[in-house]
C-alpha positions as CSV (number, residue, x, y, z in Angstrom):
1,M,7.2,-26.5,-3.6
2,S,7.6,-29.1,-1.1
3,N,6.4,-28.7,2.7
4,E,8.4,-25.7,3.5
5,I,9.2,-22.4,1.6
6,G,12.7,-20.9,0.8
7,L,12.8,-17.6,2.2
8,G,15.5,-14.3,1.5
9,I,15.9,-11.6,4.0
10,I,16.0,-8.1,2.4
11,G,17.4,-5.8,4.9
12,C,19.6,-7.2,7.7
13,G,19.2,-4.4,10.6
14,T,17.1,-5.0,13.7
15,I,14.1,-6.0,12.0
16,G,15.8,-8.4,9.5
17,N,17.4,-10.3,12.4
18,M,14.2,-10.3,14.1
19,H,12.7,-11.9,10.8
20,A,15.8,-14.4,10.6
21,D,15.5,-15.5,14.1
22,S,11.7,-16.0,14.0
23,I,11.9,-17.8,10.4
24,A,14.6,-20.2,11.9
25,R,12.1,-21.3,14.4
26,A,8.7,-21.2,12.4
27,E,7.3,-24.5,11.0
28,G,7.3,-24.5,7.4
29,C,10.3,-22.1,6.8
30,K,13.6,-22.3,5.7
31,L,16.2,-19.4,5.5
32,V,18.0,-19.5,2.2
33,A,20.1,-16.1,1.7
34,A,20.1,-12.2,2.7
35,A,20.8,-9.2,1.2
36,D,21.8,-5.6,2.5
37,I,23.8,-3.0,1.2
38,D,25.7,-2.8,4.4
39,E,28.3,-5.4,4.2
40,G,29.1,-5.5,8.2
41,V,25.4,-6.1,9.1
42,L,24.8,-8.6,6.1
43,K,27.8,-10.6,7.1
44,A,26.6,-10.8,10.8
45,L,23.4,-12.2,10.1
46,A,24.9,-14.6,7.4
47,T,27.4,-15.7,10.2
48,R,24.9,-16.1,12.8
49,H,22.3,-18.2,10.6
50,G,24.9,-20.0,8.5
51,L,23.9,-18.6,5.2
52,E,26.4,-18.9,2.3
53,R,24.3,-17.0,-0.2
54,T,24.4,-13.1,0.7
55,F,23.9,-10.2,-1.8
56,S,24.8,-6.6,-1.8
57,D,22.0,-6.1,-4.4
58,Y,18.7,-7.5,-3.5
59,H,17.7,-7.6,-7.2
60,D,20.3,-10.5,-7.3
61,L,18.5,-12.1,-4.4
62,L,15.4,-12.1,-6.5
63,T,16.9,-14.1,-9.3
64,D,17.6,-17.4,-6.9
65,P,15.2,-20.1,-8.1
66,E,15.4,-21.7,-4.5
67,I,13.8,-18.4,-2.8
68,D,10.2,-18.9,-3.0
69,A,9.3,-15.9,-0.5
70,V,11.3,-12.8,0.7
71,T,11.0,-10.6,3.7
72,V,11.2,-6.8,3.4
73,G,12.6,-5.1,6.5
74,V,14.1,-2.0,5.4
75,P,13.2,2.2,6.1
76,N,9.5,2.7,5.2
77,H,10.0,4.5,2.2
78,L,11.7,1.4,0.6
79,H,8.9,-1.1,1.2
80,A,6.8,-0.2,-1.6
81,P,9.3,-0.4,-4.4
82,I,11.1,-3.6,-2.9
83,T,7.7,-5.4,-2.7
84,L,6.7,-4.4,-6.3
85,D,10.1,-5.9,-7.4
86,A,9.8,-9.0,-5.8
87,L,6.0,-9.5,-6.8
88,A,7.4,-8.7,-10.5
89,A,10.0,-11.3,-9.7
90,S,7.0,-13.8,-8.8
91,K,8.2,-13.8,-5.0
92,H,5.5,-14.1,-2.3
93,V,6.2,-11.2,0.2
94,F,6.3,-10.7,4.0
95,C,6.6,-7.0,4.3
96,E,7.3,-5.2,7.7
97,K,4.6,-2.6,9.0
98,P,3.6,-0.2,7.9
99,I,2.5,-1.3,4.6
100,A,4.2,1.9,2.9
101,T,4.2,5.5,3.6
102,T,0.9,6.2,1.7
103,Y,-2.2,4.6,1.1
104,A,-1.7,5.1,-2.5
105,D,1.4,2.9,-2.5
106,A,-0.5,0.4,-0.3
107,E,-2.8,-0.1,-2.9
108,R,-0.3,-0.3,-5.8
109,M,1.1,-3.2,-3.8
110,A,-2.3,-4.9,-3.2
111,N,-3.2,-4.6,-6.9
112,A,0.3,-5.9,-8.0
113,A,0.1,-9.0,-5.4
114,H,-3.5,-9.6,-6.9
115,A,-2.2,-9.5,-10.6
116,K,0.7,-11.7,-9.9
117,G,-1.1,-14.5,-7.7
118,R,1.5,-14.0,-5.2
119,R,1.1,-13.7,-1.3
120,L,1.6,-10.3,0.3
121,V,1.5,-10.6,4.0
122,I,2.1,-7.4,6.2
123,G,3.9,-7.7,9.7
124,V,1.3,-6.7,12.0
125,V,2.4,-9.3,14.4
126,N,-0.6,-8.5,17.1
127,R,-2.9,-10.6,14.9
128,Y,-0.8,-13.5,15.9
129,A,-0.7,-12.5,19.5
130,D,-2.6,-15.2,21.7
131,S,-3.9,-12.4,23.9
132,V,-5.6,-10.4,21.2
133,N,-7.1,-13.6,19.5
134,Q,-8.5,-14.1,22.9
135,I,-10.2,-10.7,23.2
136,K,-11.5,-11.0,19.6
137,R,-13.2,-14.3,20.6
138,I,-14.6,-12.8,23.7
139,V,-15.9,-9.7,22.0
140,E,-17.4,-11.9,19.0
141,S,-19.0,-14.1,21.5
142,G,-21.1,-11.2,23.0
143,D,-19.8,-11.7,26.6
144,I,-19.1,-8.1,27.1
145,G,-22.2,-6.7,25.1
146,E,-21.9,-4.1,22.6
147,V,-18.7,-2.4,22.3
148,Y,-19.5,1.2,22.2
149,Q,-16.3,3.0,22.9
150,V,-12.4,1.8,22.6
151,N,-9.7,3.8,24.3
152,I,-5.8,3.6,23.1
153,K,-2.9,4.7,25.1
154,F,0.7,4.1,23.4
155,K,2.8,6.4,25.3
156,S,6.4,6.8,26.6
157,Y,8.3,9.7,28.2
158,R,11.7,10.6,26.4
159,S,12.3,7.7,23.8
160,I,12.4,9.2,20.4
161,P,14.4,6.4,18.2
162,G,17.3,7.0,16.6
163,L,17.2,11.1,16.3
164,G,18.5,12.2,13.0
165,G,18.2,8.9,11.3
166,W,15.5,7.8,9.2
167,F,13.1,7.1,11.8
168,T,12.6,10.8,12.3
169,D,13.2,11.8,8.5
170,K,9.7,12.2,7.2
171,S,11.0,11.4,3.4
172,R,11.9,8.0,4.4
173,A,9.6,7.3,7.4
174,G,6.5,8.9,6.3
175,G,5.7,9.9,9.6
176,G,6.4,9.4,13.6
177,V,5.1,7.8,16.3
178,M,1.8,7.1,14.6
179,I,3.1,5.3,11.8
180,D,5.6,3.6,13.9
181,W,3.6,2.6,17.3
182,G,0.2,3.9,16.3
183,V,-0.1,1.4,13.2
184,H,0.1,-1.7,15.6
185,F,-2.8,-0.4,17.9
186,I,-5.1,0.6,15.3
187,D,-4.6,-2.6,13.4
188,L,-5.0,-5.0,16.5
189,V,-8.3,-2.8,17.2
190,F,-9.8,-3.2,13.8
191,Y,-8.8,-7.1,13.7
192,I,-10.7,-7.8,16.9
193,L,-13.7,-5.6,16.1
194,G,-14.1,-6.9,12.6
195,A,-13.0,-3.8,10.6
196,P,-16.0,-1.5,11.3
197,R,-16.6,1.1,8.6
198,V,-14.8,4.2,9.1
199,L,-16.7,7.6,8.9
200,A,-14.4,10.1,9.8
201,V,-10.8,10.6,11.2
202,S,-9.8,13.8,13.3
203,G,-6.4,14.1,14.8
204,Q,-3.3,16.2,15.5
205,G,0.4,15.3,15.7
206,A,3.2,17.7,17.5
207,S,6.7,17.9,16.6
208,M,8.1,19.9,19.6
209,L,10.6,18.2,22.1
210,A,13.5,17.8,19.3
211,R,13.2,21.1,17.2
212,D,16.6,21.7,18.1
213,P,18.1,18.1,18.3
214,A,21.0,18.8,20.2
215,K,19.1,20.1,23.1
216,Y,16.9,16.9,23.4
217,K,17.3,15.2,26.6
218,F,16.3,11.7,26.3
219,L,16.4,8.4,28.9
220,D,16.1,6.1,25.9
221,M,17.0,6.0,22.3
222,W,16.2,2.5,20.6
223,A,17.0,2.0,16.9
224,A,20.2,4.1,16.6
225,P,22.3,6.7,18.7
226,P,21.4,10.3,17.8
227,N,23.1,11.9,14.9
228,Y,22.4,15.7,15.6
229,S,23.3,16.8,11.8
230,G,20.4,14.7,10.7
231,V,16.4,15.8,10.5
232,C,13.8,15.5,12.7
233,D,10.4,16.6,10.9
234,V,8.1,13.9,12.3
235,E,5.6,13.7,15.1
236,E,6.9,12.4,18.4
237,Y,3.2,12.8,20.0
238,A,-0.1,12.2,18.4
239,S,-3.7,12.2,19.5
240,G,-7.3,12.0,17.8
241,I,-10.7,10.3,17.4
242,I,-11.8,7.7,14.7
243,R,-15.4,7.7,14.2
244,T,-16.7,4.3,12.6
245,A,-20.3,2.9,12.2
246,G,-19.5,0.8,15.2
247,P,-17.7,1.8,18.3
248,F,-16.0,5.4,18.8
249,I,-12.4,5.1,19.1
250,N,-10.0,7.7,20.7
251,F,-6.1,7.4,20.8
252,E,-3.3,9.2,22.3
253,G,0.6,8.3,21.5
254,A,3.9,9.6,22.3
255,W,7.7,8.5,21.7
256,A,8.2,11.6,24.0
257,C,6.2,13.9,26.0
258,N,7.0,16.0,29.2
259,I,5.1,13.8,31.4
260,N,6.9,10.9,32.8
261,E,3.9,8.2,32.1
262,K,4.4,5.0,30.1
263,A,1.1,3.8,28.9
264,M,0.4,0.8,26.4
265,Y,-3.2,-0.6,26.5
266,V,-6.2,-0.7,24.6
267,D,-9.7,-0.6,26.6
268,F,-12.9,-2.0,25.0
269,L,-16.0,-0.8,26.7
270,G,-18.8,-3.0,26.3
271,A,-22.7,-2.5,27.5
272,D,-22.1,-5.7,29.8
273,G,-18.4,-5.6,30.6
274,G,-15.0,-4.3,29.5
275,I,-11.7,-5.6,28.9
276,R,-8.3,-4.1,29.1
277,L,-5.5,-5.4,26.9
278,D,-1.8,-4.7,28.5
279,Y,0.1,-4.5,25.4
280,G,2.4,-7.4,25.1
281,D,1.4,-8.4,28.8
282,G,-2.1,-10.1,29.0
283,F,-5.4,-8.6,29.6
284,T,-8.1,-8.1,32.3
285,I,-11.8,-8.6,32.1
286,Y,-14.2,-6.5,33.9
287,G,-17.7,-7.8,34.5
288,Q,-20.6,-8.3,36.7
289,N,-23.2,-11.3,37.8
290,A,-26.4,-11.0,39.8
291,E,-24.4,-10.4,43.2
292,F,-21.1,-8.5,42.4
293,L,-18.7,-6.8,40.0
294,Y,-15.7,-8.7,39.2
295,E,-12.1,-8.7,37.3
296,T,-10.7,-11.7,35.9
297,R,-7.1,-11.8,34.7
298,P,-6.1,-15.1,32.6
299,V,-3.1,-16.6,33.9
300,K,-1.3,-17.9,30.9
301,K,2.0,-18.2,28.8
302,D,1.5,-16.7,25.4
303,A,3.2,-18.2,22.6
304,D,5.8,-16.6,20.4
305,A,3.8,-14.3,18.0
306,Y,6.6,-13.4,15.8
307,V,7.3,-17.3,15.0
308,N,3.6,-17.8,14.9
309,E,3.2,-15.2,11.8
310,F,5.9,-16.6,10.0
311,A,4.6,-20.1,10.5
312,G,1.3,-18.6,9.2
313,F,2.8,-17.0,6.4
314,A,4.4,-20.2,5.4
315,A,1.2,-22.3,5.6
316,S,-0.9,-19.8,3.5
317,V,1.7,-19.7,0.9
318,L,2.0,-23.6,0.8
319,S,-1.9,-23.9,0.9
320,G,-3.0,-20.9,-1.0
321,A,-5.6,-20.4,1.9
322,P,-6.2,-16.8,3.2
323,N,-3.7,-15.3,5.6
324,R,-5.0,-13.2,8.6
325,A,-2.4,-10.2,7.9
326,D,-2.9,-10.4,4.0
327,I,-2.6,-6.8,2.8
328,E,-6.2,-6.3,2.1
329,E,-7.0,-7.0,6.0
330,V,-4.3,-4.3,6.8
331,L,-5.5,-1.4,4.2
332,P,-8.2,-0.1,6.9
333,A,-5.2,1.0,9.0
334,Q,-3.3,2.4,6.6
335,K,-6.2,4.5,5.2
336,I,-6.6,5.8,8.8
337,L,-3.1,6.8,9.1
338,D,-3.4,8.9,5.8
339,M,-6.5,10.3,7.1
340,F,-5.0,11.3,10.4
341,Y,-1.8,13.1,8.8
342,E,-4.2,15.0,6.6
343,S,-6.2,16.2,9.1
344,S,-3.1,17.1,11.5
345,R,-1.9,19.1,8.1
346,E,-5.4,20.8,7.3
347,G,-6.5,21.2,11.0
348,K,-10.1,19.5,10.5
349,E,-11.8,16.4,10.5
350,I,-11.5,14.2,7.4
351,R,-14.3,12.2,6.2
352,A,-14.0,8.9,4.5
353,D,-16.9,9.5,2.2
354,R,-15.4,13.1,0.8
């Protein structure tokens, strides 16, 4: 391997195109080939990026000797099988979040990567966001004192994605807003806090607004237009608490609810100050000195986190050094997802030591 890695894209939909665009700009990366069962999206991505090698079967892509690593950007239920196939072919893997639809599959993926000696990095892009890393440094410095409470909001009004498609089909997605948006927020909080030990999770999901999909009225439907003959058996609303050996964490999230409010933020409450992260849009520090209370909002331009994560992936593959989004680092968030869904099903708190 030289000073760059050859990458193959598996899955040429929205996420695959985001991967390809970021790889094209990331240091240490060279886009070599792509695979998708949909000939139209495969041809479109290949044409835009000047790729000569395309495959309708990703297994054929895995035999290409010029491909050192692959990206996996497909429906959630395919993350584990495709990643395991890629690792078996001795490819390094960048797998989009969530790791998988279950913690058991996530553990199998981690074990396979370890056994093959290959890098398996998860696309939790916030770990490469400037604001998130700046907040992490502030928290670690002790400037806001002991963090005792974290409040998470990831709410929209009427925006269930791709109603009737794979996003709303539990057998393919594994869940709804919690596994789609919640995983990003939970992971960035645990990254900033240094992964405090989880004691228990209690939560509840609701699937109410699209029980009759044809009657669901929406303002936005990203991912795909509605398919009213499809399935919607995942939660569009989620709330709960996470007890840790450190801060107490609560969360509320919604693709859709009947209050027209959009809220995307995380509050870190410390003994000496606080920080609000406005998701994707900077942060505000709240503090005090001997004379007054103050609020400070840094004025800055963040780098592109998506490009940063692929440059980081290439650097870790080339050097063998750890990556901040290695699968082992992201497993705690996957475990919390499992505990949330179990709590919602069983109607009780789920303890980590049970």
